[in-house]
KOLKOLMI-934936 format. One record per residue (C-alpha): residue in one letter; x, y, z. Coordinates in steps of 0.001 Angstrom, whole numbers, plus 524288, in hexadecimal, padded with zeros to 5 digits. Layout:
KOLKOLMI-934936
AXYZ...
***
This chain:
KOLKOLMI-934936
M4DF5FCF98441B27Q4EC7ECF19541A1EP4ED15CEC0740BC6K4EBC7CDCE8410A1E4DF91CE2D7418C8F4DA86CE85E40AE1L4DCFCCDC96404DEK4D48ACD41240DE0K4CA4ACDE3340EC4L4C81CCDD5A4013FG4C3AECCCE540463L4CEEACCA853FBDEK4D06BCBB313FE63T4DD37CB54A405B4R4E61CCA8B7400C5N4F270CA2B2405D0Q4F8F9CAE4940DD7G4F0CFCB84C40735T4EE06CB7923FA59W4E4C4CC2053F5A3T4D9FACBEBF3E9F5G4D104CC6E83E4F8L4C2F7CC55A3E35FN4C388CC1173D4A6D4D08ECBBA03D5DFI4D053CAE873D176T4D643CA4EE3DC5DG4DDBEC97B53DA26S4E9B0C9C013D4C7R4F695C957A3DD2AR4FF8ACA1E13DAA9Y5000BCAC183E18FI505CCCBB463DFD5D50B1CCC05F3EEF8S50991CCDA13EFDAY514DECD2CC3F849S512ECCE1973FE13P520CDCE9BB3FA17V51B33CF2C2405DED51FE5CE86C40E94G522FACDB3040914E516E0CD4D340E8BF50F3FCCBA64069FI501A9CD06740520G4FA29CC66F3FDE3S4FACBCBE023F094V4F108CBD2A3E656S4EFD3CB1413DB69I4F4CFCAFE03CF20T4EC0BCAF073C4F4T4ECDECA2B23BDC3R4E841C9FF43AC77E4DCCCC99F83B194Q4DA0ECA62C3BBEAY4DC42CAF8C3AFDBE4D2A7CA8FA3A799Q4C89CCAA313B283V4CB63CB9813B36BM4C9AECBBEC3A654Q4BC76CB4133A572S4B8D2CBBB53B1B7A4BD0ACC8713ABF8T4B79CCC54A39D1AD4AA36CC33E3A283A4AA6BCCF063AB44F4ADD9CD74F39DD3Q4A101CD15F3981BV49953CD86E3A4D3W4A1B4CE2C13A6CBR4A21DCE9E43994EE49278CEA7B39897M491C7CF2CC3A4E7P49183D01203A1CDA49DF4D088B3A3D9P4991ED11B23AD11K493CED05813B45DR4A0D5CFEF03B373G4A6C9D0D1C3B810E49E17D0BC33C4ABI4A655CFEFD3C8E1V4B1B3D050C3C6A2R4AD28D11C33CE9AQ4AA5CD069B3DAD2Y4B5ACD02F63DA1EG4BDD6D10603DD05E4B42BD10C03E6D9V4B94ED040D3ECF0L4C75CD092E3EC4FR4C355D14293F089Q4BF40D0C6E3FCD2Y4CD02D04463FB3AK4D48DD0E2F3F7A9D4DE4DD0D45404F3P4DF51CFE3340777L4E0C7CFBBB3F7D4G4EB90D07BD3F81CR4F2A5D01D2401BAL4F120CF4873FD06V4F7B3CF96C3EFE4S50236CFFE23F891Y50629CF51340053E507BFCEA6E3F433M50CEFCF3963EA65G514A5CFBC63F3A6K511CBD09E83F086S50D0FD142A3FA27L5021DD145640074Q4FE40D20173F900E500E7D1CF13EC72G4F907D105B3F029F4ED1BD19033F445G4EFA5D20363E691E4EF36D14373DF79V4E1E4D10303E4AEQ4DC93D1F393E228E4E18ED1D2B3D502M4D85DD12113D3B0I4CC79D19D13D874D4D042D25003CF82I4D197D1B203C290C4C227D169F3C772D4BD6BD242F3C96FF4C1EED24FE3BAE1A4BD22D1A343B514V4B165D1BFC3B98DG4AF10D293B3B2F4L4B689D225C3A779S4A8E7D18923A7B7R4A17DD23C53A1BDQ4ACAAD267339846L4AF4DD1DAD38F1CY4AB7AD25503853DG4AC3AD22353752DL4AB91D2B6436A6ET4A0F8D2D9135FB5M4A59CD2FD4350D6H49FA3D358E34540S49F11D2AC5339BCE4A0EBD2D7332C1DR494EED254732886P4887BD2AD1328FAG47FB7D265F3319CH48968D208633A66R48E7CD228834921M49B84D1E2534DCFY4A0A4D1C9735C02E4A9B5D174A364BBQ4A87DD107337154W4B161D07F63795EH4AF85CFA6937F97P4B621CF3EB389A5L4C289CEB09387BAG4C05FCDF3238FA4I4C9F0CD91339A45V4D390CE44539BCCG4E08BCDE4B3A279I4E894CE5353ACE0I4F4C2CE2743B11CS4FA15CECCE3BB80A506E2CEF533C2FBF50B3BCEE9E3D1C4N50CC4CFCF63D1E1F4FEE8D01983CF43P4F85CCF58A3D49BV4EB08CF9963D44AA4EACFD08563CC71V4EDCBD03083C05DW4E56ACF9193C0FDS4D979D01213C2A8W4DD78D0AB23B80AN4DC44CFF113AF7DA4D05BCF7FE3B461C4C8A5D03893B89DL4C8DFD087C3A922A4C6B4CFAC63A56EW4BAC6CF95C3ACDAV4B4BFD06DA3A926C4B5FDD02B039AA1G4B026CF40939D7ED4BBAFCECDE39D6DV4C044CE0EA3A70FC4CCB5CE0523AE54V4D628CD67E3B0FDW4E099CDAD23BAA6K4EE4DCD5443BC69P4F4DDCDD363C67ES5021ECDD323C90FE506D0CD1073D1ACK50F00CDA4A3D9F2T501D6CE1433DF7BP4F70DCD5C93DC22L4F0D2CD9FA3E9A9C4ED89CE62B3E5B1S4E4F5CE24C3DA01I4DDE3CD8BD3DFF5A4DA56CE20F3EA87C4D446CEC2F3DF4DQ4CFF6CDFC53D92AN4C7B0CDCCD3E423L4C25BCEA913E674F4BD0ECEAC53D999Q4B744CDC0E3D8AAK4ADC4CE2E43E515V4A8FACED1E3DC70L4A6BACE3A93D249K4A14DCDA563DBBBA497D6CE4173E0FAN492AECE8ED3D365D49174CDA213CEFAL49A5ECD9193C596P4A2FDCCE1F3BF72E4B13FCCCB13C6F4G4B704CCC7C3B8C8I4B7B3CDC3C3B6D0S4C371CDCB03BE46C4CC8BCD2583C030I4DB73CCF523C577V4E6C8CC5463C09FN4F105CC2F03C92EG4FE74CBD8D3C3D8D50B46CC25E3BDE6Y50E07CC5313AF14K50944CB7223AB94V4FB54CBBCB3AF52G4FD22CC7543A75CE5000BCBFDC39CCEY4F39DCBA2339DB1M4EE6FCC72E399D3T4F791CCB883916AK4F37CCC16638850D4E51ECBFAB38BBDH4DC75CC4573803ER4D16ACC5F9387F7M4D8BCCD17938D5AP4D822CDE2E3834DL4DEA3CE6F838B90L4EA81CE607396B5S4ED30CF00D39D38A4FC8ECED563A419T50405CF4E53ADCBG51213CF18E3B05BS52085CF16F3AA2BT523CACF43439C21R5299ECE6FF39A5FM51C99CE1EC39EF0G514ECCEB2A395E1K51B33CE7A938778V516D0CD7E538D74V509D5CDB8138EBCA50941CE4DE38290Q50C73CDB0837A24T504D4CD01137F41V4F9EBCD87937E2FA4FBB6CDCD137248A4FF4ACD05936BABR4EE8ECCD4736D3BL4EBC6CDD63369A6G4E886CE01B37775R4E82CCEC6837E7FS4F22BCEEFA38A11I4F516CFBB039177L50122CFD06395CCE506AFD04083A1E6L51489D012D3A387G5214FD07983A738G52535D15423AA4BN5329DD1D783AB76N52C9FD2A033AEB8A532E9D37723AF1CI53151D43533B519I53763D50893ACFEI53A6FD5AB83B79ET53DEAD674C3AF95P54321D74533B588S53659D7A083B880A531D9D6E123BF06D52B8DD6F8D3CE17M53424D67B53D78DK529D5D65523E09AV52241D5E5F3D6E8V52DDED57133D0F2L52F88D51E13DD9FT5242DD4C7D3DFD4G52210D47D03D199A52EF5D41863D20AV52F34D3B123DF65F52363D361B3E006G5247AD30EF3D0A8A5309ED2AFA3D50EV52CADD23063E20FG51DBED231B3E2CBT51C38D137B3E26DA52A7FD13253E373G52B46D14453D5A5Q5226FD0B163D1F4R5198ED10933C8FDC51922D12013BA40T518A0D1FA03BAE0T523E0D22583C595T52D3AD2B933C24CR538E9D25153BDF0R541D5D30743B84DL54355D3FB13BADBI54853D46093AF94I54C3FD534C3B50FH55117D5FC23AF51E55FE4D614C3B246S55C5FD6E393B92DV553E5D69AF3C460Y55B83D5BFD3C359E5635CD5D5C3CF17Q55964D66523D643V54F0ED59693D477K55917D515C3D7D1A55930D57B73E645T54C25D57963E687L54A9ED48913E5DFA55533D45E43EC97K550CAD4B593F868A54275D465A3F584Y5462ED38553F5B9P54B6ED36AC401A7Q53D6ED3BD2407CCL53608D3046401B9R53119D24EE40B4FI53206D181F40624G52B1DD0EE640DFEN51DEED06E440F52P51349D0DFB406FDL50903D0AC940EDED50F4CD1496417B8S50A70D2233411C9N516AED27E541619N520A1D20F940D8DH52010D25983FF22V525F1D1A353FA09G5236FD0C013FB3CP528CACFEDB3F50BL52C30CFA3E3E711I5242ECEE563E53DD52DCFCE3843E656K53AC7CE0A33E62AG53C9CCDF733D8E1A5374FCECFF3D6A8V54415CEF393E195E54BE6CE8A03D823N54899CEFD43CC83Y54BE2CFCF23D538L5586CCF8933D9C9Y55B7FCF33B3CA2BA5576AD02EE3C583I56113D08A13D06EG56C11CFF433CBB2E56A85D027F3BDCBV56B05D11143C06EK57783D0E6A3C8ECK57D1AD07793BCDES579EED13723B3F2K581BAD1CC03BE8DG5736ED23063C0AEK5748CD2C6A3CEFBF56B80D28BE3D9E0L56731D35E13DF0BV55EBED2CE93E8FEE562E1D20B43EA6FG558D8D13E43EA3EG55A1AD073F3F104V551DFCFD5B3FA2BL54C2ACFF5540719E54C82CF6764106DG54958CF4F84205FP53DA6CF79C426DBG530E7CF99C41E5DY538F1CF5574117AE53803CE86C4154DS533B4CE59840757G53F5CCE8423FFD0C536DCCF0713F8A6Y53AE1CFE523FC08V54497D06353F45FK54872D12AE3F306P543E7D1CD53E8B3C550C0D20BD3E22BI555B9D2CB13D828A560F7D2AB93CEFAE56514D33593C43AV566CED2A0D3B6DAE5669DD2D4F3A835N55801D2D173A108H55DC9D21DF395C4W563D4D18403A11DD55DD5D0AAC39EFCI55854D09823ADD7V551D6D17663ABE2Q54A67D13793A0C6H545B0D073D3A868E539D9D09703B20FT53DA5D04023BF63F531BED03CE3C8B5A53863D09653D4A6P53B9FD169F3D9C0I54838D193F3D327L54866D28F33CC70Y550E6D2B5D3C05CL555F3D39D53C15BI558CED402F3B34FK55C9AD4C823AED7Y558AAD55533A2D3G55C41D61FA39945S5518FD64D4392F9I54089D61B739278E544D3D5A2F384B1E54ED6D529F38D0FA5446DD4F45396B8I53ADBD4A5438F15A5437CD419A3881EL54864D3CEF393C0Q53986D3AE03995CN53761D32A338C04A5433FD2BDE38B14V53F86D1F5D39226P53651D139738E10Q52BDBD156E39753G520F7D204B39445L5183FD21ED3A0B7S517B0D2EA33A837S52181D39B63A86ED5200AD48563AD41I52758D54EB3ACF7M52758D5CB33B894T528CCD6C1B3B354N521F1D795D3B2B3N52686D7CC43A5BDL51AA1D7AA239E37R522DFD786839107E529D1D6E3439639A51D29D676C39BE1E515DCD687538F11R520E8D641D3885AF52148D57E7390F1L514D4D549238FBES51654D569338086V515A2D4C263758AA52448D4FA937500G52480D4DA9385F4S52283D41D438E37D52104D33423853DC51946D2F8F3922EG50AF8D2AE939458I509B8D335F3A04FA5106FD421239F02N50F65D4B0D3AC45V5146AD59573AF4BN517E0D5A6A3BC8AI5104FD4E7E3C3CFG51D53D44B83C212T519D2D374A3BCC9S5133BD2DED3C663G504BBD2FA23C8FEA4F997D2FCD3BF5BE4EC55D32D13BF33I4E0EAD295D3BB18G4DB6CD34273B2FEG4E6EDD332B3A8BBA4E9EFD28383A076F4F4E4D20F93A473G50042D1B2539E7CG50C8FD1BB539619E51360D1C563898BK51F70D145938427E521EFD074D38CF4T5190FD0C7539651G50E50D05F338D14G50759D0ED53884BG4FA10D0BA53900BR4F0C1D160C39684E4E801D11E93A295S4E009D1B163AB3BG4DA79D26E03A70FS4D847D2F0539B98D4D13DD25BF39061S4DB62D19DE39447W4CE14D125D395F8K4CCEFD1056386AAA4D6BFD06B0388F2Y4CDC5CFE8438FF8M4C49FCFFAC385DAR4C299CF99A3779AR4BD49D064F36DAAQ4B233D027B36578T4AE1ED0A4B35870N49FC7D09C1355F6T4975DD0DFC34939I48A41D0FB734656N482C0D104933B71Y47590D151633D48S4727DD18AF32FC2E46CABD0EF432636Q4774ED101931C1DL485A8D083D31D3AP48E7FD132E3182DL49C0DD0CD73194FA4A89FD148E31ECDQ4B1B8D1BE1316CAG4A6AED1C8030C8CI4A8B0D116F3075DK49DBBD0A582FF80F49AB3CFCA22FF9AD48CA1CFAA22F7F8L4859CCED902F7A8
***
């Protein structure tokens, strides 16, 4: 089923020349976001921009829904998420195709993103019976102490274009089983993916006679995001995007003493040691560098290579890159699709220019592709450059398939180079040396939130907490005990004696 057919099948309304609106989208706005596919430059559809008045209606709907949702037992909330997972299984193919077409990632990655949604649904269902607190011994006789967790209320989610559905689901599924309701502002670059997800979930809510406000969407640019960051009714805001955006969100939310989960930029490196298995290196490095056309926060940006195998790695990459097939991502034979838009192409060209200004040498040249199949102007060549780690352009994240090669001598130097960037998301070491692996994972090793051995930097399972340090933001989403961020902790003490002894032995006799 093709993307536009899928949108129609969901029962979405059309206005003007293909404007799509979801079940609880409040219409009436006369301003729209147009979505064009980077695959072929074709117009897909438009969504209405949320006005301030409409935002207030959404927040009221969410507030009312929370009063109902929080009272439902957590396992019952988990059952709703389970049903959503089943719906996603049913629509995995068309939703994956829509992700691929609107965002530009390969079809297999589009399917993989929907599978990630299914996986987090499964995780959340199990979690709904495991929102554990603790019991503690009181120092006072006849007293019992314990802690429990309660939902926060309305959770705001601001997602980025590169994972238009998965990152929302990481947040939403956990928030839902925790008893929260969600207001989602998707990227204005991929609004139709969010409309599709919203409509699928609304079908589940309707079938169970539950309020629409459990899941809401608002659309627009940073101005709509500002409604959320400044809103005291939104105790938690989870935002994915650039470090620049994250700093603004963090300051604004903190000013009202709200909470934020920030998933920001990455500048990820693979350390390649003399003992590394070169077959593993090739797969991990190439997929890490060119997957999603270099537009993942976990994309491999830097290869830090031991001097003894530097030339070997160069030769292997130089042979592999010409074999990459660049083209329509809906064709499963292609490895690399387009960048998201022409602005991303400009950033790519700027980075290449800065490398050349710094006298960097290109092992594999870059450039914009033209001709049949590349009419959108968003297709570029994955490239490789030999650089120095301290160069300004290397210190910054460029969301494009540009891979930097850096040479090292000792494992201590390699780890220092790995850590010598402002970002701290994902990292990896390729080695068969146990001591090197353990050194990399030790307190003196990688300073990133994710540290891998022999698997590359890109691609994370939902069972582990996802997030990074430094300018990556410090937030955690998805697995492990990330659910605690979506709830408030409450300590309870019960006195079942006939006396009222005070803590710390304080005497207060009347």
